[in-house]
C-alpha distance (Angstrom), angle and dihedral (degrees) to the residues before:
residue distance angle dihedral
X1 . . .
X2 3.86 . .
X3 3.71 116.8 .
X4 3.91 124.6 -140.3
X5 3.84 86.7 -110.7
X6 3.74 89.9 56.1
X7 3.81 94.5 44.6
X8 3.80 91.6 54.3
X9 3.85 93.7 43.9
X10 3.79 104.5 98.8
X11 3.89 91.1 -159.1
X12 3.85 88.7 56.3
X13 3.79 89.7 50.3
X14 3.80 92.5 54.5
X15 3.80 92.1 43.8
X16 3.85 90.6 50.9
X17 3.79 95.4 43.9
X18 3.86 111.8 136.7
X19 3.82 109.4 -114.5
X20 3.77 110.1 160.2
X21 3.79 152.8 46.3
X22 3.73 94.2 -34.9
X23 3.75 90.1 70.0
X24 3.85 98.8 28.6
X25 3.89 91.7 56.1
X26 3.67 95.5 53.9
X27 3.80 93.3 91.4
X28 3.75 90.9 55.2
X29 3.87 94.3 -104.8
X30 3.70 122.6 123.6
X31 3.76 93.3 -161.3
X32 3.77 116.0 99.7
X33 3.87 116.7 -128.0
X34 3.76 121.8 -112.5
X35 3.82 91.4 -128.2
X36 3.80 110.8 67.8
X37 3.82 121.2 -112.2
X38 3.91 125.2 -123.4
X39 3.68 127.0 163.2
X40 3.89 123.5 164.0
X41 3.85 116.0 -134.5
X42 3.72 88.6 -117.5
X43 3.88 94.2 56.7
X44 3.77 91.1 43.0
X45 3.82 89.3 54.5
X46 3.77 87.1 64.4
X47 3.85 91.7 64.5
X48 3.73 116.7 99.1
X49 3.92 102.1 -133.6
X50 3.78 92.0 -158.3
X51 3.83 93.8 59.3
X52 3.79 115.2 72.0
X53 3.97 88.5 -170.8
X54 3.80 92.5 50.6
X55 3.86 106.8 149.2
X56 3.86 95.7 -137.9
X57 3.81 89.1 50.1
X58 3.88 90.3 49.2
X59 3.74 90.4 55.5
X60 3.85 97.4 56.1
X61 3.84 108.5 23.0
X62 3.75 111.8 85.1
X63 3.85 120.8 -123.4
X64 3.74 120.7 -119.7
X65 3.77 91.0 -95.1
X66 3.82 123.4 20.3
X67 3.78 96.6 167.3
X68 3.79 114.5 118.2
X69 3.77 111.6 -85.2
X70 3.74 97.2 -169.1
X71 3.74 142.3 28.1
X72 3.80 94.0 -112.8
X73 3.94 92.6 74.9
X74 3.77 128.3 68.3
X75 3.81 143.3 171.5
X76 3.75 91.8 -106.0
X77 3.81 105.2 34.7
X78 3.75 96.6 169.3
X79 3.83 93.0 40.7
X80 3.81 97.4 -123.0
X81 3.87 88.4 165.4
X82 3.82 90.1 62.4
X83 3.83 92.3 47.7
X84 3.83 94.1 44.9
X85 3.84 106.1 111.9
X86 3.81 88.3 -169.4
X87 3.79 138.3 -12.8
X88 3.84 108.0 -52.9
X89 3.76 98.1 4.0
X90 3.86 119.6 98.2
X91 3.72 123.1 -176.0
X92 3.81 115.7 -177.6
X93 3.88 96.4 151.0
X94 3.84 129.2 48.8
X95 3.82 94.3 -123.2
X96 3.81 99.6 36.8
X97 3.87 138.6 67.3
X98 3.78 128.2 -174.4
X99 3.80 120.9 -150.4
X100 3.77 119.7 -160.8
X101 3.73 99.8 -146.5
X102 3.92 99.6 167.6
X103 3.73 137.3 33.9
X104 3.79 102.0 -152.8
X105 3.84 138.4 63.8
X106 3.71 130.5 -158.6
X107 3.87 87.8 -121.4
X108 3.73 131.1 17.2
X109 3.75 104.5 -134.7
X110 3.79 111.7 -149.0
X111 3.79 88.8 -135.2
X112 3.84 93.3 56.0
X113 3.75 114.4 148.8
X114 3.82 95.0 -159.1
X115 3.75 98.7 63.3
X116 3.86 86.2 135.0
X117 3.77 90.6 66.3
X118 3.79 107.5 131.0
X119 3.77 97.0 32.2
X120 3.79 128.8 99.1
X121 3.75 112.1 -29.8
X122 3.82 93.4 -22.2
X123 3.74 90.7 94.3
X124 3.71 138.4 124.3
X125 3.83 110.3 -88.7
X126 3.84 117.3 -119.0
X127 3.83 141.1 174.6
X128 3.81 114.4 -34.4
X129 3.79 92.0 9.9
X130 3.80 87.5 65.4
X131 3.71 89.4 51.9
X132 3.76 90.9 52.1
X133 3.79 94.8 43.9
X134 3.85 92.2 52.4
X135 3.92 90.0 45.9
X136 3.81 88.0 53.5
X137 3.76 91.7 51.4
X138 3.83 91.0 49.0
X139 3.82 90.8 48.0
X140 3.85 89.2 55.5
X141 3.74 107.7 55.6
X142 3.86 91.3 178.0
X143 3.86 84.2 78.1
X144 3.73 103.3 93.0
X145 3.82 101.8 157.8
X146 3.88 125.3 53.8
X147 3.80 120.4 -169.3
X148 3.86 120.5 -161.0
X149 3.77 111.6 -150.3
X150 3.65 141.8 144.8
X151 3.10 133.2 116.9
X152 3.67 89.1 -26.9
X153 3.69 122.5 -43.9
X154 3.71 94.5 -152.5
X155 3.74 92.0 65.4
X156 3.78 85.6 75.7
X157 3.85 116.9 93.6
X158 3.82 115.8 -94.1
X159 3.89 93.6 -103.5
X160 3.69 92.5 49.3
X161 3.76 100.3 49.5
X162 3.73 92.5 39.7
X163 3.75 90.8 50.1
X164 3.78 92.4 53.2
X165 3.90 89.7 49.1
X166 3.80 90.5 49.7
X167 3.72 94.8 52.2
X168 3.79 91.3 47.8
X169 3.82 89.5 48.1
X170 3.88 87.4 52.7
X171 3.85 91.5 67.0
X172 3.85 105.0 93.7
X173 3.76 95.8 -147.0
X174 3.84 95.5 57.1
X175 3.77 112.4 94.7
X176 3.85 101.5 172.4
X177 3.82 136.6 32.7
X178 3.77 120.7 -165.3
X179 3.73 130.4 -171.9
X180 3.84 118.7 -156.4
X181 3.83 109.5 -153.7
X182 3.82 143.8 164.8
X183 3.73 92.7 -169.8
X184 3.91 98.9 99.5
X185 3.83 88.1 59.4
X186 3.90 100.4 35.6
X187 3.75 104.3 27.2
X188 3.79 109.3 14.5
X189 3.87 93.8 163.0
X190 3.80 86.2 73.5
X191 3.75 92.0 69.1
X192 3.77 101.4 82.5
X193 3.79 128.9 169.4
X194 3.75 89.6 -112.0
X195 3.74 91.8 54.9
X196 3.84 93.8 47.7
X197 3.81 92.5 47.8
X198 3.83 93.6 49.0
X199 3.77 93.4 48.6
X200 3.87 92.5 43.7
X201 3.88 88.4 58.1
X202 3.73 88.1 70.3
X203 3.84 101.0 49.3
X204 2.95 157.8 171.4
X205 3.81 77.3 89.3
X206 3.78 128.0 151.1
X207 3.86 130.7 -167.3
X208 3.77 122.5 -144.6
X209 3.76 114.2 -159.3
X210 3.72 132.6 -170.5
X211 3.79 115.3 -135.1
X212 3.79 112.0 158.0
X213 3.77 103.3 171.9
X214 3.91 132.4 35.0
X215 3.90 90.2 -123.7
X216 3.80 87.5 68.8
X217 3.76 88.7 60.7
X218 3.86 98.5 77.9
X219 3.86 126.8 140.5
X220 3.81 92.9 -81.8
X221 3.81 91.6 54.7
X222 3.78 93.3 43.0
X223 3.77 91.6 53.7
X224 3.84 91.5 48.5
X225 3.79 92.7 54.1
X226 3.82 89.3 41.5
X227 3.81 89.5 60.9
X228 3.69 92.0 55.6
X229 3.88 94.5 46.2
X230 3.72 93.9 44.8
X231 3.78 89.1 52.9
X232 3.73 89.4 55.8
X233 3.78 98.9 -101.1
X234 3.85 113.0 130.8
X235 3.86 113.6 -134.5
X236 3.80 123.9 -150.5
X237 3.71 128.3 -178.6
X238 3.94 127.2 -132.3
X239 3.78 106.2 -167.6
X240 3.74 124.9 -175.2
X241 3.92 119.3 -137.1
X242 3.79 103.4 -123.1
X243 3.84 126.8 -177.3
X244 3.70 111.1 -121.4
X245 3.81 91.8 15.9
X246 3.82 112.6 60.8
X247 3.82 105.8 -13.2
X248 3.80 90.5 116.4
X249 3.88 119.8 97.6
X250 3.85 92.1 -136.7
X251 3.91 92.4 48.8
X252 3.80 91.8 49.7
X253 3.88 92.2 46.6
X254 3.82 90.3 50.2
X255 3.90 89.4 49.8
X256 3.78 93.9 50.1
X257 3.81 94.3 45.3
X258 3.79 90.4 50.8
X259 3.70 93.0 49.5
X260 3.66 93.3 50.7
X261 3.74 90.8 48.4
X262 3.75 89.7 55.5
X263 3.77 93.8 49.8
X264 3.83 94.2 -104.2
X265 3.91 116.7 132.7
X266 3.78 112.7 -136.3
X267 3.85 96.8 -130.1
X268 3.75 111.4 166.6
X269 3.79 136.1 11.7
X270 3.76 104.7 -163.5
X271 3.81 123.5 -155.3
X272 3.82 105.0 -131.5
X273 3.69 112.3 -88.1
X274 3.85 121.6 -116.4
X275 3.78 88.3 -101.7
X276 3.77 122.3 155.5
X277 3.77 113.5 -100.8
X278 3.81 96.9 16.4
X279 3.74 102.5 83.6
X280 3.85 91.3 111.7
X281 3.90 85.9 66.1
X282 3.81 96.5 55.8
X283 3.89 118.3 113.7
X284 3.83 121.2 -158.8
X285 3.74 108.1 -106.3
X286 3.87 90.5 -125.6
X287 3.78 89.3 61.7
X288 3.92 89.9 45.1
X289 3.70 91.9 55.2
X290 3.88 92.9 45.8
X291 3.89 86.1 55.2
X292 3.79 88.1 53.3
X293 3.80 91.4 49.1
X294 3.70 88.6 52.4
X295 3.86 91.2 56.0
X296 3.79 94.4 48.0
X297 3.86 106.6 90.5
X298 3.76 93.7 13.3
X299 3.77 100.6 66.4
X300 3.81 127.3 36.9
X301 3.71 114.5 -104.4
X302 3.77 93.5 -102.2
X303 3.63 91.1 64.6
X304 3.84 98.5 50.7
X305 3.88 117.7 92.9
X306 3.71 125.6 -148.3
X307 3.78 112.6 -107.4
X308 3.75 108.2 -135.2
X309 3.75 140.5 179.7
X310 3.81 113.7 -145.8
X311 3.81 95.6 -145.3
X312 3.85 121.0 -125.1
X313 3.76 111.8 -104.5
X314 3.79 94.4 38.0
X315 3.69 94.2 -85.3
X316 3.75 94.7 141.8
X317 3.71 143.4 -101.7
X318 3.72 122.7 -54.1
X319 3.82 125.6 -173.7
X320 3.88 121.1 -117.2
X321 3.68 122.9 -168.6
X322 3.81 148.5 135.1
X323 3.71 117.3 -64.8
X324 3.87 118.8 -125.6
X325 3.72 95.5 -172.6
X326 3.71 105.8 98.8
X327 3.85 97.6 172.5
X328 3.70 142.9 -15.0
X329 3.88 117.7 -137.0
X330 3.72 110.2 -174.2
X331 3.74 104.9 -68.8
X332 3.83 95.8 -9.5
X333 3.77 124.6 87.9
X334 3.85 119.7 -151.1
X335 3.65 106.6 -145.0
X336 3.82 130.8 -165.5
X337 3.85 113.4 -132.3
X338 3.78 118.3 -145.9
X339 3.80 90.4 -100.9
X340 3.84 89.7 56.1
X341 3.86 97.1 -104.1
X342 3.84 117.2 138.1
X343 3.77 117.3 -127.0
X344 3.79 128.8 -173.8
X345 3.72 115.2 -130.5
X346 3.95 120.1 -172.6
X347 3.71 110.7 -135.6
X348 3.83 121.1 -131.7
X349 3.71 117.1 -99.8
X350 3.87 119.5 -117.0
């Protein structure tokens, strides 16, 4: 029998994460998935056991067959291996670098893009490799933005993650540090006031979360993000559009409204990557843009994320969205209002 003290201990949550057949067999299949299973007791408590189509369950319980059904999908869809300049350091953009500082996550989302973690140069950075990576960043002053990722950086102990942040902050050319984490959604007890204060001391620092469904945003998650924001760390959300989870205009609207109410900026809405084992989550882009059209005019602009496709081959993110240009007549644009009405807008002269 767990105690309240254990339940609120993030280390206990990680140790007690469900990792085996008890989760794998829930879809009726006896075959284990290629991608490992991990679900914290806390996150599993969000699942409605009476609903076989529960959206939280869908994100963490493997399907009967997660092996790649087509040539379009791959283990490393955005080719991080090709863009890794050394083990644990990925550079896909001129002004940004990504450090893989941890190899585990509190949950293994079945739509995870980084299924290649642990292979080749897409590996958690350790010891002397961290020294080399930071030396590389310092030697390339065009890198202004460093993202700490993994796995989940916040599974490191306070001193370890704060120490890495402090070392990155000591590089004069780095303006911004970002931490990408699922912890506020899957392991909110990890976000303590002490952690938030220690990280905030090395700002400007931003935290990017991943909340995909409004049911993840309960009181525990709200308290976790509040600790960051109250410490002076802005929080933004990078959701993934997932079939059977949030590919419904009303669900997405509820998610965005709740995020803004909690002082979390809806930042990106990712189309699910072409990652092996995740094709069941992909949503047609026509439906994705219809969801974005639904949000426009119903939610203030602060609450509308940018729908993006992270291009195969690691070529970067491109925005996708509904077009509001119905026609161009000479120097006049005919624009479609959120309610569908067409309005003429005279363009400015050169």
